N, C-alpha and C positions, 0 to 999 in steps of 0.2 A: 658258795651256795646261792640259790635264787632267793630274792626277797622283794616284797612290795614296799616301795620307798617313796617318801616325800622328798623330791629332788630339787624343787624350785619354789620360790615364794609366789606361787600362782596356782590356778586350778589344776588338779590332776595328781595322780600317782604314776609310778613307773615300775615295771619289773626289771631289776638290775642284778647283775652278778656282784656279790660282795663277800667279804671275808667271813668264814664260818667262825662264830664266837668261841672263845676258849675259856676254860676254867683258870682264872688268874689269882683268885683269892681263896683262902681256906674254907670260907663258908659258901662258896659258889655252888650252884646246882645247874647243870646243863641238861636240857631236855629236848626231845624231838617233838615237833608240833604234829599232833594227830588230827586236830580239828581247831579251826579258829572261827569266830563269828565277828560280824561287822557291827561296831558300836556307832551310836549317833555322833560321837566325837570324831570318829574316822570320816564320817560323811561330811562334817563341818570342815575338816582339813582338806578333803578332796574338793569340795566346792570352793574352798578358800574364801569363806564369808567373813563378815566383820569380826566375829569372834576369833577365827583362825588368824586373821591378819594381826590382831593384837596379841594373841596368846602364843603362837608358834615361836620357838627359839630361833636365834640366828644360825644355830649350828645345823644347817641343812647340808647334805642329805642325812636322813635317818630312816630306820625301819618303822613302819606304822603298826598299829594294832596292839590290843592288850586283853582280848577275851579269848581264852585258850583252854584246851584240854591236851595234855602231853604225856610223854613217857620219859622218865629220867634215864639218861645214858651215861652220865659221869658226875661225880661229886668231888668237892674239895676235901682235904684231909681233916678239916674241922667241922664238917657237917655231922650233926648228931642224930636227927630224927628222920632223915630222908635217905632212901637206898636206891641203888640202880635198879630199874624195873618198876619203880613206883609210878602210879598214875597221879598226875598233879594238875591243879589249876593254879592261877596266879592272882595274888592281890596286887593290883596295878599301881598302888600308891607306895612308893619307897619313902619311908619315914627316916628321919635322922637318928632317932632314939635318944637324943640328948637334950632337946629343947624342953621348955616348961610343959607344953601340951603332952609330949611323949612321956614325960615323967609324972604325969598326973592323970593317967588312964584315958588320954584323949589322942592317942597316936594317929587316929584317922584324920585329925585336923592339924597334924604337924605343920608348923609354919615354914618348914624347909622342905616340904614334900616335893618329890620329883615323880612324874607319871611316866610309866613305860609306854612307848608309842607316841609320846608327845615331847617330853623333855629328854628322853634317851631312847635308845633302840628298843623297839617292841618285838612282837612275835609273828608278824606276817612274813615268815621265812621258813626255812627248813629246820633250824635249831635256834634256841635262845639260851642265854645264861642269866640267872637271877640269884640274889641272895637267898639262903635257906629261909630266912624270915618271911619272904614273899611267896614261898612255895606252899601250897595247900594240898595235903595228901588226901586223895579221893578214895572212896570205896572202889576196889578194882573192877567191880561189876557195873559201875555207873557208866551209862552211855557217854562217850566222849563229847558228843554234841551237847548234851545237857551239862556236862562239866564245863564247857566253854561259856555257858550262859550264867554261871554263878556270879560273875562280876555285876551285870545288871540286876540279877535276882537279888543280890546283896543290897543294892540300892533300894529295891522294893521292900525287903525285909526290914532294913534299917528305918525306912519311912514309916512302916507299920508299927515297929517296936523301937522307938528312938532310945529307950533306956533298957531294952531287953524285956524279959518276961516278968516284970514286976506287976504286982496286983493293980497299982494305981494307973498304970499305962497299958494294961492289957486290952484285949479285943473282945473276949468272950461276952456274949450277951449285948453287945453294943451295936448301934447303927452307925454305918460308915459311908461317907461320901467320897468317891474317888473322882477328882476333877482332872480329866485328861486321859485319853485312851491310847497313848503311845505304848511302845513295848514295855516300859517299866510300870506304867499305870495298869496295863493289862496283867502283868505278872502279879501285881498286888492283889488282884481279885481272888485267885485261888489261895493266896497266903492268908487273907483275912477270913476266907471261908474255913480254912483249915483250923484257924484259931478261934472259931466259934462265933463269928459276927452274927448278929440277929438279922439285919437287913443290909444289903450292899447296894448302893446307888452309884452309878457310873455315868459321867457325862463326857461327850466328845464333840469336836467341831462340826461333824456331820458331812464334811467334804469327802471323808473316807468311810463309806458305809461298811466296808470290810471290817474295820476295827470295831465299830459299834456292834456288828453282828458277832464278832469274836468275844466281846465283853459278855454277851448273852450266853455264848457257848461255855465260857469260863465260870459261869454261875452268878453273875450280877442279877439281883432281884428286879432292878429297874434300870434301864438304859435310857438316857436322856440325850436327845439331839440338840446341842446348844444353838445350832442355826435355826431350828424350828421352835423350840420352847423358850430359848433366850432367858429373859428376866422372869419368866414364870417358873423357872426351875426351883428357886427357894420355896415358893408356895406349894409346888407339887411335892417336894420332899417333906415339908412340914405336915401336909395333909396325910402323907403316908406313915407318919410317925406320931400320930395322935396329937399333932400340934407342937410337939416338943422340938423337932429338928434332930440332927444327927449328933452323936457323941464325939465322933472323930472325923476330921477333914484331912484327906491326903491330897495336897495340891501338887499335881504332876505335870501341869500343862505349861506353866510359865506365861499364862495369859491373864491379864488383870481382870477381865470380865469374869472368867471362870473363878478366880480367887474371890472376887466380891460375891458372886453367887454362892460359893461354898461357905463363906463367912456368914452370909445372910441365913443360910440353912443350918448353921451350927447352933446347938443348944447352949444355954448359959452354963458356963463352967466346962465347956467342951475343950477338946484338944486338937491342935493344928500341927501338921507336919508339912514343911515347905521344901519340896525337892526341885520343882520346876525352876529353870533359870529364865528370868524376865529380860526382854531385849534392852531395857534401860530403866531409869527411874520410873516409879509408878505412883499413882495417887489414888487413895480411897479413904473412907471415913474410919480411921483407926480407932477413934474414940468410941463410936457406936458399935463397931463390928469386932473389936478386940478388947479394949480396955474395959468398957462397961459390961461386957459379957464375961469378964474374968477368964478369958481364954488362955490356955497354956500353949505356947508357940515354940516349935522346934525348927531350927534350920538343919537340913540334912545334907551332909557332905560324905560321899563315899559309903563305906561300910565300917562299922566299929571293928577295930582290929584287936582281937579276932573273935569277939563275942558273936557278931553277926554270922560269921562263917560257921560257928558251932551250931547256931539255930538252923542254918541251911542244911548242914549235915543231917540234922534230925528230920526235917521235913522231906528231904530227898529220899528218905527210906520208904516213903509212902509211894506205892506203885500208882495210886490214883493221882497223886500230885504230879508225878512224872508224866503221866498221860496228858494232864492239863498243860504242863509246860511245853511238851512236844508240839502242841497245837500252834504255838507261836512261831515255830520254824516253818516259814512259808516257802522259802527258797533255799536250794542247796547247789553250790557250784564248786568247781575246782579253783584253787588259788590262781591258776593261770587265767581264769575267767572272772577275776575279781571285779572288773569293770561292769560286767553284766549285773552282778549283785548290787553294785553301787547305784546303777541306773534304776533298778527295781525299787530301791529305797528312795531315790530322788523323786521318782514318779509316783511314790506312795502306793505301790502295789505290794510291797513286802512289809512284813512286820519284823521278823528276824531272818537274816541271811547267814547260813553256816557255810564255811568253805572247807573243803577237803584239801589235803596237803599237796604240795608240789610232788611230782613223780620224776 
């Protein structure tokens, strides 16, 4: 079959002929790729930046990609809940199932995690094989393009609801500040609106006005240009919340200035979710901005397996939410034209790029 592969420890991918994967284990699920979307991780690997140089395994070549909507074509004899013909997406983190984290309801941070499309073959091909545990059965009527976005949408949902729909960590009636208008930050806007946020503030770097405009379209009550408002942002947010500040900070940017501004805008006793990856060690006044404020702080990794997926299943039943999510698909190409999509991302013209399958 054809596949988009990382073939060298340098910039680039290549389309190569490779062996079609086979069902080798009893719990294997083989599926045909209907739609794939490009993740920021894929872009990092294509660019071969500092993160990729440290993170990529020595076992190259491998098939890239992990955001997918597909159709099951074959199952192993021990598969229980998946049938041929089912429409599925994939949880890209393969957990060991036996470590301390896996056995204490924290499978999403399994210390032996392997990621499809990074540590092992991914889904930028014609077919893929994964364990049944990683196959998420979709509503058969769900648009495959939206099905492929569930991986990053899951990051957004997990950031919004790090402990699920518990009363103390809920969103209804609360003011929310989203720092960073990348794809996942933007996805979080309709999520918090759906869960009843009182006011939603979103900030972005301002070099990509398309994303700030998209934040408005997705329902943010106030969109702040970090390049223009800068350190005035906390005061602007406090003024808009009767001097209280926001109840919830979702840090999606990986930018220390955005983090500091968000913490300054956070009310006492507020909650912080940290999803953005910072380029290295950072420095800020943790005593004033976290400890003295009594802030609850959550580090966000992946999606809770599989509580987050259950929440996504519920919100994707909303036609209005689906319409909002579709707005983020700004470019669509064939897999044979993957490089066009990657360049659109690299030059910051795209938000999400969806790829239709090889023919």
